[in-house]
N, C-alpha and C positions, 0 to 999 in steps of 0.2 A: 036233167041235171039239177042238183039242189041249189037253193038260194046261196048256200055257202060258197059255191064256186062260180057265181055269176060273173060274166066277163066285164072288163072295163077297157075295151080296145080304143085306140085312137079313132076318131070319127072319119068317115070316108072323105068328108070335105077338107080335112086337114092332112090327108094322106101324103101330100107332096111337101108338107112342112116338116122341118126337123123335129123329132121328138126331143132331142137334146142339142143345144147350141151353146158352145163355150166360146166366149170372146175375150181375148187378152187376159187370161187368168194368171194371177200372180199370187203365190203362197210362200210364207216364210215360217221358220221355226225359231223360237226363242232359245238362246244358249247363254246362260248367265244373265247379263242385263242387255244383251244385244239380240237383234233379230237378223237371221241369215236367210236370204231369199233362196228357195230351192226349186220353185217353178216360175218360169219367166215368160209371161205373155203368150200362153198356150191358147190356141184357138182350134176348134174342130166341130164337126156336126155328125149326128147319127140320125138317120131317117127310119121311119117305120119298117120293120122287117129286115133291117140291115145289121150286119155285124161289122163294127169298127174295132180294130185291134190297136191298143197302145203297147208298143214294144220297145225294149231297151234293157240295159243292164241294171243291176241293183244300184240305187242312187240316181237313176235317170229321171225320177219324178213321176213315173207312171202310176204307182199306187197312191201317192199324194194327190195327184190330179183326180183319181177316182174317188178318193175319200172326200175331197172337197165337194164333189158333185152331190154326194148323199149326205153331206154335213157331218162326217165322222172323222174330222181331223183330230190328231192327238191334242192333249191339253195345251201343249206349248206351241201349237200351230195356229196360224191366223191367215185368213183370206185378205190379202192386201188390196187387191183391185180386180176388176173384171166382172163379167156377167155370166151367169149360169142359167140358161132358159130351158125350162121343162114345158114342152107344148106351148111355147111362146111366153110363159110367165117367168120372170127373173126371180129365182129362189136364193140368190147369193146372200142376201141380207136377212134371210128368215131366221127367227129364233128357233131354239131347240124344240119348243112346244109346238110351234107351227110346222116344223119339218116332220114331227111325229105323225102328223095327219096324212102325209103322203108317203112315208116310208112303208113299204109293203103293199100299199094300194096303187100308187103311181110309179114308184121307183123301188127296186129291190136289189139286194146284194147276195151273191153267192160267194161266200168267203173261201179262202184257200185251204184252211185246215179243217177237215171234217171231224177230227177228234176233239179239238179244242173249242169248236163252235157249237157243240150240242151239250146240254146240261146232263151230266152223268147220272143224276138222281131222279130224273123225270123220264117217263116213257116216251117213245117216239110219237105216239098218238097225241099225248098231252102237249108236246112241243109244237106239233103241226097245228093243233087246234087253237093255240094261242093267237096266231095271226088273224083267225076269224073272230076271236073274242075281242081282240084289241080294236078291230074295225067294226065290231057289232054286226056281223053278217050271219044271220040265220039263228034258228032255235037250237037248243042243245042236240036234238035228234038230227037236224039238218047239218050241224057242224060235224057230228060223228060220221054221218054218211059222206060228207065232203072230204073228211080226212082219209077214209078208206078209198074213195074215188081218186084222190090225189096220189096216194101211195101206189095204187095200181097204174095210174097214168105215167108215173116215172119209172115203171118197169120193175117194181119190187114184187117178188113172188109172195104169195100168201099175205096180202096186205093186212088182213085182220090180225094175223099173228104178229106181224112187224109192228103194228100199232101198240101192242101190249108189251113189246120188248124194250130193253134199255140200250143206249148207244153201244156199250161194250159187247153186246151180243150180235152186233152187225159188223160186216167187213168194212174196209175203208171205202170201197166203191158203193156199198149200200148206204153208208152214212152220207156220202156225197149226194146220192139220189134224194135222201131225206131233205138235205139243205136246198136242193133244187125244188122239191115239192113246196117247201116253205116260201121260196122266192117267187114261185109262179102262182101261188094260191089265189091271190087277188087279181091275177092277170094284169100285171102292171104294164105301163107303156114302155118302161125302160128297165132292163136288167143289167147290173154291173157284175161281171164275172171276174173275180180277182184271182188269177192263177188257179182256176177251178179244178185242174187235173194234175198239178205239178207233183203231188204226192202219190199218184196212182200208177199202177202198171200199165204197159202200153195198150193191151187189149181192153182193160177197164177204161183207160183214158178215151179210147176210140168210142166206146159205148156211151160214156158220159157226154162227149162232144156231139155224138149223133142225137142224143136225147135233147140237148139244148137246141140243136138245129131243128129237130122236129117240132118242139114246142114253139120256137120262133116262127116257123112256117105256119103252124096251126093258129096261133094267136096274133100274128103280125107284130110281135114284140121287137123292139130295138134292143141290141146287145152291145155294150161297151166291154170288150174283152181285154183284160190286162194280162199280159204274158211275156215271159222272157224266152219262150220257145218259138223260134222262128218257123219251125215246121208246122206247129199248130196254127200259127197266124197265117201261114201260106195256104194251108188247107181250108181254113174256116172263114177267114175275114173277107169282106167285100172291099174294105179300105184299110190301109195301114197308116198309123201315125207313129213315126220313129222319133224317140226322145233320147237325148243325151244331155246330162247336166241340167235337166229341167227345161231344156229348149227343144223345140221341134226342129229336127234336121231335115225332114221332108215328109210329105204325106200325099196320098193319092190312091187310085185303084190298086188293089193288091197285084194283079197281073202285070200292070205297068211297072211298079216298083221292083218286082222280082225280075222282070226282063231287062230293065234299064235303070238301076238305082243311080240317083244323081249325086248323093253325098258319099264322101269317103267312108264315113262311119257306117252307113247302111251297107255299103259293099263289104266292109270288114265283118259286120254282123252276119251277113249271108254267107260269106266265105268260111266263117268259123262254125256255122251250124252243121253238125254231123249229118243230120237227116237231109240237108239240102246239098252239101258239098260232096256229092257221091264220087266225083272224079279225083278228089284229093285225099288219098290215104296217107295217114301219118308216116307209114313206113312202106317200103317196097313189098310187093305181094310175095307170099310163099314163106315157108319156114326158113330160118337162117341159123342153122346149128353153129355153135361156137367151135373153134378148132378141135377141141378135145372130143366133140361129138357126144353121142349118148343122150340119155333122158335125165333131166333134173327131177322130174316128178313122174311116178308111175302109180296109178290107182287101179286096183284090181278087185272087182266084185264087191265094192263097198256097200255095206248094209248098216244102217243106223236106226235102232229102235229106241223109243222113249216110253216109259211107263205112263199109263193113263192116270187121270186124276184119282184122288182117294175115293174109294167106294166103287171103282170100276176096274174090272179085271182086264188083263191083257196089256198090249202095248200098241203104240202108234208107230208105224214104219215111215220115217221121214225120208230116208234114202234107201233105194231098193236096187242093189246090184249094179252100181255105176262103175264104169271102167274108162280110163283115158290115159294117155301118155303125153308129156310135154318135153319137147326137145330143148336142150340147153340153149339159152340166149333167145328164146322165142316167147310169144305171148299166147296163152291158151285161155279162152273165155268160157265161163260157165254161165249160161243165161236161162232165164225163166221168170215166171211171175212169182209174187209172194206165195210162200208155201210150196214152192217147187222142189226145195231141198238144196238150193245152191249155197246158202250161207252155212247150213249144216255140213255140207261137203267141205267148205273152206275151213271150218273150225276143226274138222277131223284131220285135214292135211297139216294144219299148223300144230296139231297135238293138244288142242284144248279139250278134246273129249276122245275117249277110247271107243272105236266103232264096235258094233255088235259082231261083225265079221268082215272079212276082206283083208286086203294088204295095201299099205301105203308106203312107198319108197320115196324118200327125198334125199337127193344126192347119195343114193345107194344105201341109205339107212332105213330100216323098217321102223317107221314111227310107232306102229302099234305095239312094239315090244319094249319101248322105252319107259323107264320109271325114274322117279326121284331126280337126282343130280344129272343123270344122263339125259333125261328129258329137258331139264332146264338148260343145259349146255347146247342141246340140239337147237334151241330157239335162236342161237346165234346164226345158224344157217338160214333160217327162214323167219321173216318178219311180216307182221300184218299191219296194213294201213286201213283205217276205218273210214266209214262213209262221211261222217259229220265232223268237219274240222272245228266246229264251234263247241262240240261236246267232248271231243277226244283229247283235248289238251287241258292240263290242270290250270285253272284260272289264277291260282295263287302263286304259281311258279313263274320265274322269268323264262324267256326263250332259251337262254344259256342253260338254266337248270333243267329244262325239259329235254334238251338234246344231250346233256351230260348224264342224265339218269341211267340210260342203258350202260354207259361206260362204267359207272359206279357199281352197277349190278353184276357186270361180267368181267371187266378188265381192271385189275389192281394197278392202274397206270399212275405215274407221277402227275401232279397237277399240270405241269407245263405240257406234257404230252397230251393230256386230255384237252387242254385248251387248243393245242395245234390241230387236233382232229376235229374239234367243234368248228373252228374257223374255216378249216378246209372244206368240210361238208356243207357249211353255209354258202360258201362260194359255189360249190357244186350245184346246189339247188337254186342259185341265182337270187339270193337274198342279201341285202346290205348288212354289213357287220353291226350297224347301229341298232338292229332289232334285238340284239342279244340282251340288252338291259330292259327291254319292254315286256309287257305281259300280253297274253293272247287277245284280250278284249280290245287292245289298241290296233290290232292287225285286221286286214281284210280277209274274206273267206279264202281267196287264192293264196295269200301269204300264210295263213294258218295251215293250209294243206301242204305247202312247201316245208313248213316246220315239221309237220307230221312225217313227210318223206325223209327229211334230214334225221329225225329221231330214229326212223327205221333203218337208215343206211349207215349210221355212224358205226355200227358193229361190223360193217362190210359183209352182209349176208349174201348168199348166192341166189336166193329166191325171195320175191315179194308177193304176198297175197293182197290184192287190192279189192276190198269189199265195198263196191259202189263208191269208189274213191273220188269220182268226179260228178256224181249225180246231184250233189247239193250246190253246185257251182253254176254261175251264169255262163252263157255260151262262149263268150270271149275268154273268160278266165279258164273255163273248161278246156278250150283249145290250147291255151298256154301250158296247162298242166299235162295234157296229152303229149304236146311237143317235148316238154321236159322229160317225161317218162321215156320217150323214144331216145332222146339224147343220152340219158343215164344208162339205158339198156345197151346201147351201142358202145358207150365208153367203158362200162364196167362188166359187160357180159352177163347182165342180169336175166333171170327167167321170171316171167310174170304169170301168176294165176289171177285172172281178171274176172271178178264176180260182178254181174250187171244185169239189169232188166232192160237196158237201153240198147236195142239192136243196132241203131245208127252208129253209136260209139263203138260197139263191138266190131262192126264192119270196117270201121276206120282204123282201129289200132291192133286188132288181133290177127294171128296167123292161123290158128285152129280154134274150134269151138265145139262145146257140148251143149245141147239143148235139153233142159230138164222139164218134165211135166209130172206133177204129183209124185215126185221122188224117183221117177224113172227117166232114163236117158232115151229120148225119142229120136235124136239126130246127133251125128258127130262127123267131123272131118275138117278139111280146110275151110276157111271162111268163104272162099269163092264157090266151092262145091255146095256147101250148105245153103248159101244165099241164092245161088242160081238154080240149084237142083234139090230143093228141100224134100226130104224123104217122108215126112209125116204131115198130116193135116194141121197139127198144132203149130209146127214150124211155119207152114205157109200162112196160117192165121197171124202169127207174130210178125212176120215180114210184111204182110198186108196192112198191119196196123201201124207201121212206122209213119209218123206224121210227116207231112211235107211232100208227099208223092203226087198229090193231085195236080199241082201246077208245075212240076218239074219239066215236062216236055217243052213248055213254052219259054224256058229260060234261055238267055243269050249265052252261047258258049264262050264268048269273050270274057264273061264274068266267071269262068271256070265251073260252069254247071252243065250237067248232062241229063239225058232222059233217065227213066227209072232203071233201065238195065234188067228188068224182070222178064 
C-alpha cells in the first residue's frame, strides 16, 4: 500500500477508551441580537469500531450536534458549554486553524448531498487527491496511486476512468462513494456520516451502508451516524441516541431500545417508521372499489421514447410496454429505482407528454388523443402533487394565492365562492386558517405538503398522482401525511397513483403495485402478493434492501411490531 493511504488507527492500548466523548454539550444560534439554545446538555460516547446513531426529526439537534463535533457550526452558531473529547483530548475550544490539522486525518465527514458536496469543475481524482495534499502524505506518484486504490476500495468500477471524470458524469450512488473515499483516505479515528444515504434509492442505500460497515470493520473506525431513518439506525447502529428539541430522550443499545423504548417520543418514532411498523397498514388490506366500480386509470402497452443527444442517432426507450389498471377509490403504486421509468409513466398519465405508443384512459377519457383546450380541461380530473414541498410552492405568493390559483385558471367563480372553497379545503387538509396570509418559507415541510395537497384538491379532481410526495419528509410528518391521504381518499372517493422508491411506504399505503426496472414492468399485483411472493429477482432484491429488517424479529409485539413476514 502506498504512503498516501497509510493507516492512522487508534492504538490497541486505547481500544477500550471512547474515540469520541461528548459531555453536557450546549449549542445556540443567534437570531437578531439574541441567542437561542438548540442543543441542551447532550452527552454520548462512541468507541472504536462502533456505530452510534443520532436519530430524531428535523429540528431535533442531531445535525447541530454533529457539526459541533467537527467544528463546522453555521456562522451564527456558538458552542456555549460542554466538552468534546477526541481520543481523550478536548477539542471544543480549538481554533479553526487548529481544527484543520485533524479534519480528514483524525475526524472526517460524509455529507448528505453528493451533488452539492463535490466541485463540479474539478475531476474526481483531483478532489480525492486534495486530502492527501492538505496533510502532505506522499509524493505525487504515491498520491496518484493512492487515489486509484481508494476509488477501487469504495467499489467504483474502472477507477482510473472515474478519476478522470467530473461529478456530473457519475450517478448519485457513485458520487456518494467518492465522498466516502475522501472521508476514509487518512483512515481517521472517527467518521461522522450525516444522512449519507437519504437521497439514494433503496438498493444503492444498502450498498453504501454495507460499504461504510465494511470499512469500519477493516479499519476499526468509529462512526457517528446522523439519520432520521429509523430503519437504517435499527439495521446499522450498535447504540441509539434519540433527540427531540435538542435534548436526549433516551440512549442505549439498539436492540434494547427497539425492544423496550422508554420514552413516549421514541415509541412514536418507531411506530411511525414504515419500515419498522409492518403490522400497521394505513388502510385495510385489499382493493376497495367505490360504489360505481370500474377503473379510474387504465394504462395499456405504454411506450415512451426520447431522442438521444445531438449528434447521436436513435432514441432512448424510457418506458417499454407497461400496463396496469387502478380501481376507483384505491391506491396503485409504481415503484423502482431512479431511471426505472416511474416518473415518466406518471407524466404520461397526467398528460404532460404524449407517449410514443399505447393507450391511457383516465376516468374513461383517452388522454393520448387530447389536444389544446380539451387537454387543459382534462387536468381538472387529475392533479399532480410533487416530491419537494420546498420547491413546488411559489415563494412570493401567500398560501391563499397558491390555493386560489387553480380556481382562477379553471373556474370563473365569484370572489366569495372562491374564498369559501379555499377555507373549506384548508379545513379538509387540517391546516389553520391563519396560514392563508403567510408565505411558504414560514411553514414547516409537513405544512407545505398539506398546502400542495389543498392546491391539488381545490378543483375536486377524481385522481391524484403523488410523485414521491412523502419522501422529503421526516418519519413522523410522513406518517401524518399518509394518514391524511387515507382520510381524504375515504371521504372524497379519490384514486391515487403513488410514485415511490420507498417500498416500506408502498407496503403501508397501497392496494396494488407495479414494479419497474429499466423501463419494463417486472412485477405487478396486490401489495400482499408482490411482497410475499415476488415474481422477479429484482423485486426480491428491492424487498430485501428495505432498511430495518435485521432487528425486527426481536421487537416486542406490545409495541405493535412484528417479524419480517417474509
